[in-house]
N, C-alpha and C positions, 0 to 999 in steps of 0.2 A: 341567911346565905338566900342570893337569889332564884326563882323558882323562873324553869324553859318557860317560860307560860311569858312573867312579868318582861322575861329578854325581847320575846319575838312582840312584846308589846311595845317596847321601846326601838326595836329598828325597825320596824313600821310608822314610827311617828317618827323618826328621824331620817331617815334613810333618805326621800326627797333634797334634803337638807346637803344631805354629806356629799346623795349627788350631786349638786347643783354646787357646792363646793369645789368640787372634785373638777369640775367643769369648766368652772371660776380660773382654776388653778391650770388646768392644762392650755386655756388660752391666754393664761398673764407665762406661761413658761415659751408659748415659740408664740409670743408678741417679744419674747425675753431676746429669745435665738433668734429673730432676726434683726434687732436691734445692734447682736452682738457680730453677725454674720455681715452687713453695712457695714458697722464699723472698722472691723476688720480689713474688706476691701476701700476703707476712705484709708486706712493709716498704708496697704500692702499700694496703692495709688503713690501718695505721700513719700513713700522711698522711695519708687520709680521717676516719681519726681528730680527730688536729690540724685539717685546715680544718676540721672544725663543732665541735671545740672553741672557735676563732679566731672562727668565726661566732660562738656566742652571744658570746665576748670583746664584739664588736666591735657587740653588741644588746643589753648591761646596760652597755655604753658609750653609747649612742645609752638607753637606759631613762633610765638616772642623772640626765645632761643635763635630758631633760627634766623630768622631778619637779623637780632640783633649782630649774632656771630657777620650776617654778608652783608650789615652793613661797619660794621668792627674794619671788614675786611677790603671794603670803597666794597663795595659789586652791586651795594644799590647805591643808586641816584635818588633820591627819591627827598624834595626840597621841603614837605610837609616834617619826613621823618631825620632831620638835622637837628633838634635842638635833641633830640632823644640818643642821636650819638656825642654828642659831648656831653649831657650827664650819664653815658652808658664809659667814656671813658675816662671823666673824672672821677666816678667807681669806686674803674677797678681801678687805677695810679692812690686811690688813697685804699683799697684794700695789696694794695702791692704792699700799698709803707708799713700795717699793722705786722705782714708776716713779717714782712723784714725784721718788727719791734718784737714778734712773737719764737725770732727765730733765736735775736741777743740772748732774750730774756733766759730758752734752753740752753745758750751754749753757756752763760752765766750761770746757771744755774747746774748743771755737769758738770762748770774748773770746780766749784767747790764744792760738791759731797766728793769730788775723785782726790782735792787735797786735805779732805778731813778721813777722808779712810786713812794717810799713808801715818 
């Protein structure tokens, strides 16, 4: 069994090393806390930037829809937008054709289902 005097000697011997190690650990923890805080702030700023970009994209979308509606109705007479007007009408026409095709498929599918039930 270790005597109290031996334990006192060991404590006196290693106390400066333990104290120095504790101080170094405290400094390391402080540095790590500062780094983590900085990384959090950077990440938060990136999120804010992405949110602003999303808001801008949403505004572009709304503006585009507004201009396209006015352009299709002939309420805008801007020569630079004429090429977009042609594309808009072409895409609308193609979309209408696909919708008709879909409705024919649905009608044909319903008539087959009703004839099988009989």
